[in-house]
C-alpha positions as CSV (number, residue, x, y, z in Angstrom):
1,M,115.9,55.6,130.9
2,C,117.1,54.5,134.4
3,G,119.0,54.9,137.5
4,I,122.5,53.2,138.5
5,T,124.2,52.3,141.6
6,V,127.4,50.9,142.3
7,Y,129.1,49.9,145.8
8,I,132.5,48.9,146.5
9,P,133.1,48.6,150.5
10,F,136.4,48.5,152.3
11,G,135.1,45.5,153.5
12,K,131.8,43.8,154.0
13,Q,128.7,46.2,154.3
14,S,125.0,45.4,155.1
15,A,122.8,45.1,152.1
16,E,120.6,48.0,153.5
17,I,123.1,50.5,152.2
18,I,122.5,49.7,148.3
19,K,119.0,49.8,149.0
20,K,118.7,53.0,150.7
21,M,121.1,54.3,147.5
22,N,118.5,52.7,145.4
23,D,115.9,53.6,146.7
24,S,116.9,57.3,146.7
25,I,116.6,57.2,143.1
26,R,113.1,55.9,142.8
27,H,111.9,58.8,140.2
28,R,114.2,57.7,137.4
29,G,113.4,54.0,137.4
30,P,109.6,53.0,139.4
31,D,109.2,50.5,137.0
32,D,111.7,47.9,138.1
33,E,114.2,47.6,140.7
34,G,117.0,44.8,140.8
35,F,120.2,43.9,142.7
36,L,123.5,42.0,142.1
37,V,125.4,41.2,145.2
38,F,128.7,39.4,145.8
39,N,129.2,37.7,149.4
40,S,132.8,37.9,148.5
41,M,134.9,38.3,144.7
42,E,135.2,34.7,144.6
43,A,131.7,33.9,145.5
44,K,129.2,33.2,142.5
45,P,126.5,36.4,142.4
46,E,123.3,36.4,143.9
47,M,119.8,38.4,142.4
48,Y,117.6,40.0,144.2
49,G,114.7,42.3,143.9
50,G,112.7,45.1,146.1
51,K,109.3,46.0,146.4
52,D,109.1,47.6,142.6
53,T,110.0,44.6,140.8
54,P,107.2,43.0,139.0
55,A,106.0,39.7,140.0
56,Q,106.8,38.1,136.2
57,C,110.8,39.2,136.8
58,Y,110.7,36.9,139.7
59,S,109.0,34.0,137.5
60,S,111.0,34.9,134.2
61,V,113.5,32.2,133.2
62,Y,116.6,34.7,132.3
63,P,120.3,34.1,134.1
64,Y,119.7,37.4,135.8
65,S,116.2,37.2,137.0
66,P,116.2,37.8,140.5
67,K,115.0,34.6,142.8
68,L,114.3,36.9,146.5
69,S,113.6,40.2,147.5
70,L,116.8,42.0,148.7
71,D,115.5,41.7,152.9
72,T,116.8,38.3,152.4
73,A,120.5,39.5,151.8
74,K,122.7,40.1,154.6
75,K,126.2,41.1,154.0
76,F,128.2,41.9,150.9
77,S,131.7,42.8,149.1
78,F,130.1,44.0,145.7
79,A,127.1,45.1,144.7
80,M,125.0,46.8,141.5
81,A,121.8,48.1,141.6
82,H,119.3,49.5,139.3
83,R,116.2,51.6,138.8
84,R,114.2,50.8,135.8
85,L,112.4,53.5,133.4
86,A,110.9,51.4,130.9
87,I,111.1,52.2,127.4
88,L,112.8,49.6,125.4
89,D,111.4,45.9,125.3
90,I,109.4,46.7,128.5
91,S,109.0,42.6,129.3
92,P,110.9,41.1,132.0
93,A,113.9,40.4,129.2
94,G,114.5,44.1,129.7
95,H,115.3,43.8,133.7
96,Q,118.8,45.1,135.6
97,P,121.5,44.2,136.5
98,M,121.8,42.0,133.1
99,C,124.1,39.4,132.4
100,S,126.0,37.9,129.1
101,S,124.8,34.5,128.1
102,D,127.9,33.3,129.7
103,G,127.3,35.0,133.1
104,Q,130.6,36.5,133.1
105,V,129.8,40.4,132.2
106,W,127.3,42.4,134.2
107,I,125.7,45.6,133.7
108,V,123.7,48.0,135.2
109,Y,122.7,51.4,132.3
110,N,120.6,54.0,132.4
111,G,120.4,55.9,128.7
112,E,119.0,54.8,125.2
113,I,121.6,53.4,122.3
114,Y,119.5,54.8,119.5
115,N,121.3,52.7,116.9
116,F,121.0,49.0,118.7
117,I,119.1,47.7,116.1
118,E,121.7,48.3,113.4
119,L,124.7,46.9,116.0
120,R,122.2,44.2,116.9
121,Q,122.4,43.1,112.8
122,N,125.8,43.0,112.9
123,L,125.9,40.9,115.9
124,V,123.8,38.7,114.5
125,E,125.8,38.3,111.4
126,V,128.7,37.2,113.4
127,G,127.0,34.5,115.0
128,V,125.3,36.2,118.6
129,Q,122.4,35.2,119.6
130,F,120.4,37.3,121.6
131,H,117.3,37.0,124.2
132,S,116.1,40.1,124.2
133,N,115.0,43.5,122.5
134,S,116.4,45.6,124.5
135,D,119.6,47.9,124.1
136,T,121.2,47.0,127.2
137,E,121.7,43.6,125.4
138,V,123.0,45.0,122.7
139,I,126.0,46.7,124.8
140,L,127.0,43.3,126.7
141,A,127.5,41.9,123.3
142,A,129.3,45.0,121.7
143,Y,131.6,45.0,124.7
144,Q,132.5,41.0,124.6
145,Y,133.0,41.6,120.7
146,W,134.7,44.7,120.2
147,G,136.0,45.1,123.7
148,R,136.5,49.0,125.0
149,E,136.3,49.6,121.4
150,F,133.0,49.3,121.3
151,L,132.1,52.5,123.0
152,T,133.1,54.3,119.4
153,K,129.8,52.3,117.6
154,L,127.2,53.4,120.2
155,N,125.1,56.1,119.1
156,G,123.1,57.5,121.9
157,M,123.2,59.1,125.7
158,F,124.5,56.3,128.2
159,A,126.3,56.2,131.8
160,F,126.9,52.7,132.4
161,A,129.0,50.5,134.8
162,I,130.0,47.0,133.3
163,Y,131.8,44.5,136.0
164,D,133.6,41.9,134.1
165,N,133.9,38.9,136.5
166,S,136.4,36.4,134.3
167,K,138.9,39.8,134.6
168,K,137.5,41.4,137.8
169,T,137.6,44.7,136.4
170,I,134.7,47.6,136.2
171,L,134.1,50.1,133.3
172,I,132.2,52.9,134.1
173,A,132.0,55.2,131.2
174,R,129.6,58.3,130.0
175,D,128.6,59.2,126.7
176,R,129.9,61.8,124.3
177,F,128.8,65.0,125.4
178,G,127.6,64.3,129.1
179,I,123.8,64.1,128.6
180,K,123.6,61.1,131.2
181,P,125.2,61.7,134.3
182,I,127.8,59.6,136.8
183,Y,129.4,60.5,139.6
184,Y,131.5,58.8,142.3
185,W,132.7,59.6,145.8
186,I,135.5,57.9,147.6
187,S,135.0,57.7,151.7
188,N,137.1,55.7,154.2
189,Q,134.3,52.9,154.0
190,G,134.3,52.8,150.2
191,I,134.0,53.6,146.3
192,A,130.7,54.3,145.6
193,F,129.3,55.1,141.4
194,A,125.7,56.8,141.0
195,S,123.5,58.7,138.7
196,E,122.7,61.2,141.2
197,I,125.1,62.6,143.9
198,K,121.8,62.8,146.8
199,Q,122.9,58.4,146.7
200,F,125.7,59.4,148.5
201,T,124.0,61.0,151.4
202,V,122.5,57.7,152.5
203,L,126.3,56.0,152.8
204,P,128.7,56.0,156.1
205,G,130.9,58.6,156.6
206,W,129.2,60.8,154.7
207,K,129.3,64.6,155.5
208,A,128.3,67.0,153.1
209,E,131.2,69.9,152.4
210,V,131.1,73.0,150.2
211,N,133.7,72.6,147.6
212,G,134.8,76.7,147.8
213,Q,136.4,77.1,144.2
214,R,132.8,75.8,142.8
215,A,131.1,77.6,145.4
216,Y,133.0,80.9,143.4
217,D,132.3,79.8,140.4
218,F,129.2,79.3,140.5
219,L,127.8,82.6,143.0
220,N,130.7,84.6,141.1
221,W,130.2,83.7,137.9
222,G,127.1,81.5,136.8
223,V,128.9,78.5,135.7
224,S,128.6,74.9,137.1
225,D,129.3,71.5,135.6
226,H,132.4,72.9,133.8
227,T,134.8,70.3,135.4
228,S,134.9,67.1,137.0
229,E,134.3,68.4,140.6
230,T,131.0,69.4,141.9
231,L,129.6,71.7,144.7
232,F,130.0,68.9,146.9
233,K,133.9,68.7,148.1
234,G,135.1,65.0,147.0
235,V,132.6,64.3,145.2
236,Y,133.3,64.1,140.9
237,Q,131.7,63.5,137.7
238,L,133.3,61.7,134.7
239,R,133.4,64.4,131.8
240,G,131.3,63.6,128.5
241,G,133.4,61.2,126.8
242,E,135.5,60.0,129.5
243,A,135.5,56.3,131.4
244,M,137.5,54.9,133.7
245,E,138.5,50.9,134.5
246,L,139.3,49.9,137.6
247,S,140.6,45.9,139.3
248,I,138.2,45.0,142.1
249,N,141.3,44.0,144.4
250,S,142.8,44.7,147.7
251,S,146.0,46.5,146.0
252,T,143.5,48.9,143.8
253,F,141.8,50.1,147.4
254,N,144.9,50.5,149.0
255,T,146.4,53.2,146.5
256,L,142.4,55.5,146.9
257,R,142.2,58.2,149.3
258,A,138.8,59.2,151.1
259,G,137.9,62.5,148.4
260,E,140.3,61.6,145.7
261,K,139.8,61.7,141.9
262,I,140.3,58.4,140.2
263,S,142.0,59.0,137.2
264,S,140.0,58.8,134.1
265,Y,140.8,58.3,130.0
266,C,139.1,60.1,127.2
267,W,137.5,57.6,124.8
268,Y,135.9,60.5,122.5
269,H,137.3,63.6,121.2
270,L,135.1,65.7,119.6
271,Q,136.4,66.3,115.7
272,A,135.2,68.7,113.2
273,H,134.6,66.4,109.8
274,N,136.1,68.7,106.9
275,F,133.5,70.5,104.7
276,H,133.7,70.0,100.9
277,G,130.7,71.5,99.4
278,D,128.1,74.4,98.5
279,V,125.6,75.6,100.4
280,Q,123.2,73.8,99.0
281,T,124.9,70.6,99.4
282,A,126.0,71.8,103.5
283,T,121.7,72.0,103.5
284,Q,121.1,68.8,102.2
285,N,123.5,66.7,104.5
286,F,122.2,68.6,107.3
287,K,118.5,68.0,106.5
288,N,119.3,64.3,106.3
289,L,121.1,63.8,109.2
290,L,118.6,65.9,111.6
291,F,115.8,63.9,109.9
292,D,117.7,60.3,110.7
293,S,118.4,61.7,114.3
294,V,114.8,62.6,114.8
295,R,114.0,59.3,113.5
296,L,116.4,57.2,115.7
297,R,114.8,58.8,118.5
298,L,111.4,58.3,117.7
299,R,112.3,54.4,118.6
300,A,110.6,53.5,122.0
301,D,107.9,51.0,123.6
302,V,105.9,53.9,125.0
303,P,104.5,57.1,123.8
304,V,106.7,60.1,122.7
305,G,106.0,63.9,123.1
306,S,108.0,66.8,122.6
307,C,108.8,70.2,124.0
308,L,107.6,73.0,122.2
309,S,108.9,76.5,122.9
310,G,108.2,78.3,119.8
311,G,111.8,79.1,119.0
312,L,113.5,77.6,116.2
313,D,115.2,74.4,117.4
314,S,112.1,72.9,119.1
315,S,109.6,73.7,116.6
316,A,112.4,72.5,113.8
317,I,111.9,69.1,116.1
318,V,108.5,69.1,116.1
319,C,107.8,69.8,112.1
320,V,110.5,66.9,111.5
321,V,108.6,64.6,114.0
322,N,105.1,65.9,112.2
323,S,106.7,65.0,108.5
324,I,108.3,61.8,109.8
325,L,104.8,60.5,111.3
326,R,103.3,61.4,108.0
327,E,105.5,59.6,105.6
328,S,104.9,56.8,108.4
329,S,101.1,56.6,108.1
330,V,101.1,57.2,112.0
331,A,97.7,58.1,113.0
332,V,98.2,59.1,116.5
333,A,98.8,62.9,117.1
334,Q,102.0,63.8,118.4
335,K,101.5,65.7,121.7
336,T,103.6,69.0,122.6
337,F,104.3,70.7,125.7
338,S,105.0,74.5,126.4
339,A,105.8,76.4,129.0
340,C,104.1,80.6,128.5
341,S,104.1,83.4,130.5
342,E,101.4,86.2,131.6
343,V,104.0,88.6,131.0
344,E,103.5,89.3,127.8
345,R,107.0,90.3,126.4
346,F,108.4,86.9,127.8
347,D,105.3,85.4,126.5
348,E,106.0,82.8,123.5
349,K,102.5,81.4,122.9
350,K,101.6,83.2,119.8
351,F,104.8,81.5,118.0
352,V,104.1,77.8,120.0
353,D,100.6,78.1,118.4
354,V,101.9,78.8,115.0
355,V,103.5,75.5,114.9
356,V,100.6,73.8,116.4
357,Q,98.1,74.8,113.8
358,H,100.7,73.9,110.7
359,T,100.9,70.3,112.4
360,K,98.1,69.8,114.0
361,V,99.6,68.7,117.0
362,K,97.9,68.1,120.8
363,A,99.2,71.0,122.5
364,H,99.4,71.6,126.4
365,Y,100.7,74.5,128.2
366,V,102.0,75.5,131.2
367,Y,101.9,79.2,133.2
368,P,104.9,79.0,135.5
369,S,104.1,81.3,138.3
370,L,106.5,83.4,141.0
371,E,103.8,81.9,143.6
372,S,104.6,78.4,142.5
373,L,108.5,79.0,142.1
374,F,109.0,79.2,145.9
375,E,106.4,76.6,146.9
376,E,108.7,74.3,144.2
377,N,112.0,75.8,144.9
378,R,113.1,73.2,147.5
379,K,111.6,70.2,145.9
380,I,113.4,71.1,142.8
381,T,117.0,71.6,144.3
382,W,116.7,68.3,145.8
383,Y,116.0,66.8,142.4
384,Q,118.7,69.0,140.7
385,D,121.5,67.6,143.5
386,E,123.4,71.6,143.2
387,P,121.8,75.1,142.7
388,Y,120.5,76.1,139.6
389,N,121.6,79.8,138.3
390,T,118.4,81.4,136.6
391,T,114.9,80.0,137.0
392,S,114.5,79.3,133.9
393,A,115.1,76.0,135.2
394,Y,112.0,76.0,136.8
395,A,110.3,76.8,133.7
396,Q,111.4,73.4,132.0
397,W,110.6,71.8,135.6
398,N,107.3,72.6,134.6
399,V,107.4,71.3,131.4
400,F,108.2,67.9,132.4
401,K,105.9,68.3,135.2
402,I,102.7,68.0,132.5
403,A,104.3,66.0,130.4
404,R,103.8,63.1,132.8
405,Q,100.5,64.2,133.6
406,N,99.5,63.6,129.8
407,G,100.8,59.9,130.1
408,V,103.9,60.4,127.9
409,V,107.3,58.6,128.9
410,V,110.1,60.0,126.4
411,V,109.8,63.9,125.1
412,L,112.5,65.2,122.6
413,D,113.9,68.4,123.2
414,G,116.1,70.9,121.3
415,Q,119.4,71.5,123.3
416,G,122.5,72.1,121.6
417,A,121.3,73.6,118.8
418,D,122.4,76.8,120.0
419,E,126.0,75.8,120.7
420,Q,126.7,74.7,117.9
421,L,125.2,76.8,115.4
422,A,126.0,79.9,117.0
423,G,122.9,80.3,118.0
424,Y,123.2,82.6,120.8
425,H,123.5,86.8,120.1
426,R,127.3,86.6,122.0
427,F,128.5,84.7,118.9
428,F,128.3,88.2,117.0
429,G,131.2,89.4,119.3
430,T,133.3,86.5,118.3
431,L,132.4,87.0,114.4
432,F,133.4,90.3,114.9
433,S,136.8,90.0,116.5
434,T,137.3,87.5,113.9
435,L,137.0,89.5,111.0
436,F,139.1,91.9,112.6
437,R,141.8,89.8,112.7
438,Q,141.3,88.3,109.4
439,F,141.7,92.1,108.1
440,Q,137.9,92.0,106.6
441,W,137.2,95.2,107.2
442,L,134.2,95.4,104.7
443,A,132.7,92.4,105.6
444,L,133.0,93.6,109.4
445,L,130.8,96.8,109.0
446,R,128.3,94.6,107.2
447,E,128.0,93.0,109.6
448,I,127.7,95.4,112.4
449,K,125.4,97.3,110.3
450,A,122.8,93.9,109.9
451,T,123.1,93.0,113.6
452,K,122.2,96.4,114.6
453,K,119.5,96.7,111.7
454,I,118.1,93.1,113.3
455,H,118.9,92.7,116.9
456,G,119.2,96.7,117.8
457,Y,123.1,95.5,118.4
458,S,125.0,99.1,119.0
459,E,128.0,99.8,117.5
460,K,129.8,100.9,121.0
461,L,129.0,97.3,121.9
462,A,130.5,95.8,118.7
463,A,133.7,97.7,119.2
464,M,134.0,96.6,122.6
465,Q,133.6,92.8,121.6
466,I,136.2,93.5,118.9
467,M,138.8,94.9,120.9
468,Y,138.2,92.6,124.1
469,P,140.4,89.5,123.0
470,F,143.4,92.1,122.4
471,L,143.3,93.7,125.9
472,P,145.6,92.9,128.8
473,Q,144.0,91.1,131.8
474,A,143.3,94.1,133.8
475,A,141.6,95.9,130.9
476,K,139.3,92.8,130.6
477,Y,138.1,92.9,133.7
478,F,137.7,96.7,134.1
479,L,135.5,96.3,130.6
480,L,133.5,93.7,132.0
481,K,132.7,95.9,134.9
482,Q,131.4,98.5,133.0
483,L,129.2,95.7,131.2
484,G,127.9,94.7,134.3
485,R,129.4,91.5,134.5
486,S,131.6,89.7,137.2
487,S,135.0,90.7,138.4
488,S,137.7,88.0,139.9
489,N,137.5,89.6,143.4
490,P,134.0,90.1,144.5
491,S,133.4,92.1,147.8
492,W,130.5,90.6,148.6
493,L,131.6,87.0,149.1
494,N,134.3,86.0,152.1
495,L,136.8,84.0,149.5
496,K,139.2,83.5,152.4
497,A,136.4,81.7,153.9
498,L,135.9,79.4,151.3
499,G,139.5,78.9,150.4
500,V,139.6,80.1,146.9
501,K,142.2,82.0,145.1
502,P,140.2,84.7,142.9
503,C,140.5,84.0,139.4
504,D,138.4,83.5,135.6
505,P,137.2,80.1,135.7
506,F,137.0,80.4,132.3
507,L,140.6,81.4,131.6
508,K,141.7,78.3,133.9
509,I,140.2,75.7,131.8
510,G,141.8,77.1,129.0
511,V,138.8,78.6,127.1
512,K,139.4,80.2,123.5
513,N,136.9,82.3,121.6
514,E,139.1,83.2,118.9
515,T,137.0,81.6,116.2
516,I,133.2,80.4,115.9
517,T,134.6,77.0,116.0
518,D,136.7,77.4,119.0
519,R,133.8,79.0,120.9
520,S,131.3,76.2,119.8
521,Y,133.5,73.8,120.7
522,W,133.8,75.4,124.2
523,E,130.4,76.0,124.6
524,L,129.5,72.5,123.7
525,T,131.8,70.9,126.3
526,T,132.4,72.9,128.9
527,T,130.9,76.5,129.6
528,N,127.2,76.4,129.0
529,L,125.6,72.9,127.6
530,Q,126.7,70.9,130.3
531,K,125.1,73.1,132.6
532,L,121.7,72.9,130.5
533,L,122.4,69.2,130.5
534,H,122.6,68.7,134.0
535,W,119.2,70.7,134.6
536,E,117.4,68.5,131.7
537,D,118.4,65.0,133.1
538,R,117.1,66.2,136.7
539,N,114.1,68.1,135.4
540,S,113.0,65.2,133.9
541,M,113.8,62.3,135.4
542,A,112.5,63.7,138.6
543,H,109.1,63.4,136.5
544,S,109.9,59.9,135.2
545,I,110.5,61.1,131.6
546,E,113.2,60.1,128.8
547,A,114.7,63.6,127.4
548,R,116.1,63.2,123.8
549,L,118.2,65.6,122.0
550,P,118.2,64.9,118.6
551,F,120.8,67.9,118.1
552,L,123.2,65.9,119.9
553,D,123.7,63.1,117.4
554,Y,127.3,63.2,117.1
555,R,127.5,62.6,113.5
556,L,125.1,65.9,113.2
557,V,127.6,67.8,115.8
558,E,130.8,66.7,113.6
559,T,129.5,67.7,110.9
560,V,128.5,71.0,111.8
561,M,131.6,71.8,113.5
562,G,133.3,71.3,110.0
563,M,130.9,73.6,108.0
564,P,132.3,77.2,107.7
565,D,131.4,80.2,109.5
566,H,128.7,82.0,107.1
567,L,126.7,78.4,107.2
568,K,126.5,79.1,111.0
569,I,126.0,83.1,111.3
570,S,125.8,85.5,108.2
571,S,124.5,88.9,108.0
572,G,123.1,89.3,111.5
573,I,121.4,85.7,111.1
574,T,122.3,82.9,113.1
575,K,121.7,78.9,112.5
576,V,121.8,79.8,108.7
577,V,122.1,76.0,107.6
578,L,119.3,74.9,110.2
579,R,116.7,77.5,108.8
580,E,117.5,76.4,105.2
581,A,117.2,73.0,105.9
582,M,113.6,73.8,107.3
583,R,112.6,75.5,104.1
584,G,108.9,74.2,103.3
585,I,109.0,71.9,106.8
586,L,108.7,75.0,109.5
587,P,106.5,77.4,108.9
588,D,108.3,81.1,107.7
589,Q,106.8,82.9,111.1
590,I,109.3,80.7,112.8
591,R,112.1,79.8,110.6
592,N,112.7,83.7,110.3
593,R,112.4,84.3,113.8
594,M,115.8,86.7,114.9
595,D,114.3,86.9,118.7
596,K,115.5,84.6,121.4
597,L,113.7,83.5,124.4
598,G,113.7,79.7,125.1
599,F,111.6,78.4,128.2
600,V,112.7,81.4,130.2
601,T,110.4,82.8,133.2
602,P,110.0,86.5,133.5
603,E,112.6,86.5,136.3
604,Q,113.5,90.1,135.9
605,V,110.0,91.2,135.9
606,W,109.7,89.1,139.0
607,V,112.6,90.3,140.9
608,C,112.4,94.1,140.4
609,E,108.6,94.6,139.7
610,F,106.1,92.0,140.8
611,N,107.5,91.1,144.7
612,P,111.2,92.6,145.1
613,D,110.6,93.0,149.0
614,L,110.2,88.8,148.9
615,F,113.2,88.5,147.0
616,K,115.4,91.2,149.2
617,K,114.1,88.9,152.2
618,K,115.1,85.8,151.2
619,I,118.6,87.4,150.4
620,Q,118.8,88.8,154.0
621,E,117.9,85.5,155.6
622,I,120.4,83.7,153.2
623,V,123.6,86.2,154.5
624,L,122.4,86.2,158.2
625,K,122.5,82.5,158.3
626,H,125.7,81.9,155.9
627,N,127.6,85.3,156.7
628,K,130.9,83.1,157.0
629,I,130.5,83.2,153.2
630,F,128.8,86.3,152.1
631,N,129.8,89.4,153.3
632,S,127.8,92.7,154.0
633,D,128.2,94.4,150.7
634,T,125.8,91.2,149.4
635,I,122.6,92.9,150.6
636,K,123.6,96.4,149.0
637,I,124.8,95.1,145.7
638,T,121.3,92.4,145.3
639,D,119.7,95.8,146.5
640,D,120.5,97.9,143.8
641,I,120.3,95.2,141.0
642,I,116.5,94.9,142.4
643,D,116.1,98.8,142.7
644,G,117.3,99.1,139.5
645,R,120.6,100.9,140.6
646,R,123.0,98.3,138.9
647,K,122.4,96.5,135.9
648,Y,120.6,93.1,136.1
649,S,121.9,90.1,136.4
650,S,120.7,86.4,138.0
651,L,122.8,86.9,141.0
652,P,119.7,87.6,143.4
653,W,118.7,84.1,142.6
654,R,122.0,82.6,142.5
655,I,122.0,83.5,146.1
656,I,118.9,82.2,146.7
657,S,119.5,78.8,145.2
658,F,122.7,78.6,146.6
659,G,121.6,79.2,149.7
660,V,118.5,76.8,150.0
661,W,120.9,73.8,148.5
662,M,123.1,74.6,151.6
663,E,119.8,74.1,153.6
664,Q,118.5,71.3,151.8
665,F,121.4,69.0,151.5
666,N,122.9,70.2,155.1
667,V,126.0,71.8,153.3
668,Q,128.8,72.5,155.7
669,C,131.6,75.1,154.8
670,L,134.2,74.4,157.0
C-alpha cells in the first residue's frame, strides 16, 4: 500500500517539483521513497532516493536500487515517484519504482494483488524468474507476458502506472471497483498523475477552482465520486475498472489542453454469474468464496487487524478470520477496533462485545466526540481532499487512528456488503415496486407486512415507494419534497454563480432501480460505494494503514449479483445468503440483527441537541464568507433543520464541510 506520482512536463522541470509532490503524501508511505528520472526520453533512466529511503536500499544490488539522493538531481523530462508502506517483502527488494529484469518496463504501484502467489507460480512454470517476494514484481512480469490482458488476471485493489521504455508508452490503470484512487490534471506546464489531489497543489500553474456542477451535486444531493470529475475544476479520476495508455511524445502532448479530460477505456465490466441451484448451493458457494477472500487478504508480512462495528458485515469478517486462524493453529490474538457512542441509541458496544466474547479477540474502543470533531475537521478535510457529507467519516477516522496507535498496519473492513446484498433499507422500496410490476400481489402484501413488523415500515411509505417509478418527474420532485428530500432547484444555492443547470444527478448518469440487481449495480459502481471507498482510502492512509475489503473480491461480487432476489432480501430480512452462510460461525444475536448503524456518530443529536448554536454559528460564518454561492435562505433552512421545524438531513454538516474545504484548499468560485 503506497502512494504514486507521475509527472510529464511540456519541457524540462526542476527535480524539486517531483520531490514536493511525493512529500505531500508521506502519510501513504513513510517506510521508503524512490524516484525514477529521465533527463530526456532517449537517455538512460536515473534512480534516486530521499530522506525516507532506508540505507539498505542504496547498498542493494537490484537494477532499480537508488544510488544517490534526489537532491543531486537537476531537471527532468519525465519522472515517476513512489511512497512505500511496506506490507509484502518489506526488504529493499520491494523498493519502487521497480523495473523488469530487462530494465525496459518500470512501475509505480499502490495496492495489493492478493493472488500474487498463484500468478507467480503460473509465470514460473513458463520460465519467468523472480528476484523478490513482492506482488509488484509479479505485476511487471504479468504485463510482459500477457500484455494489457494481464489486468483481468489480478485479484486485488490497485492503481498503478507502468512505463514501457521500448514502446515509449505509459499505462495507467485502476482496480475493478475503484478501491485505490488515481487522479490526473493537465496544466499548461505538463500532465500529472497522483494518488491524491493535494499532490497537484505544489505544481506550477495550479489554481484551485470549484467545479460548480459537482459542488451542486454534493451540497444539494449529498453525492460525490459518482463521475470521473472531482470538486476541483479540471481534476479528473479514473473510474473503477478503467485504464488509459499514452504515448510519451510531442504529438500526444500537442492534442492535450489544460483542464481537459483524457480518453480512457473500460477494461472491466461487472457481469453477474448465472445462478443454478438451490438455497443450500448458493449458501455454500457464498461461504467458500468469502472464506477464500478473507484468507487471501490475510497475506501480509506485518500485523493484521479488523474493524468491528458490531453489525453483520464486520462481525462476519472478524468471525471468519477467527475461524481461519484457529484452523491454522495461529496463536496470535486478532485485534479489533471499534467506534462507540455515549449516546445510547447510537452505541453498538453491546453487539461488539458479543463478538469479542465469542472470538476472544483483543478489542480496542474509541468514543468520537463533538469537541474533537471540530478540533480535527480541518485535518480530516486535508487528508480527504474533498468535503465529506456526514460525520460517520469522522468515526471511521478515529477507528484507523487507534489501529495505528496499537501497532496494526493492515485492517480488514466490511465495505461493499450492503450494496451487493441489499443491506440498506432503501432496497425494500425497490423490492416492493418490482413485485408490483410483476403482479405478485400476495408476495407484495407479505413483504409490506413483514417490513412493518420487523422494521416499523409504514404502509404509506411503502405505497409511495411503489408508485414512485411510475410518476412523471415533476410529481417525483413533489414527493421527494414531502419526504424531506432535495429538489432540483434549491432556493438556498446560487446556481448561476456556480454555473450549473439544475438536474437530478442520478437521472443524468442513467441510474435505474427497476430491480434489486439494477440497484445493486448502481450502488456498487456509482451512487454510494464510490463515496465510501474514497473515505476508506483517505482515512486509512492518513494513519499509514492499509484497509482491505473482503466483500469486494470480484469473484464474490459477480456470484452474488447473479443470485435471485430472495437470496438477498426476503420476508423483511436483508442479506439472506450472508446470514445463512454465517450460521454456526457468527453468534445468532448478531446474525439475526435487523437494525443497521455501522460506524455512525450521533450527528443529529450533536447538531440539534448538544450544541445547536455552535452549528448555527459555523454555518453563518460560511454563508457570510461564501455569499456568492449560498443565498440568505441557507441560514433559514438550516435553522429549521436544527430547530426541528424541518425533517433532519445532513445538509448543515455538508455546508460546514464544504466551507472548510474551500478554505483549506483556497478554492475559488470564479
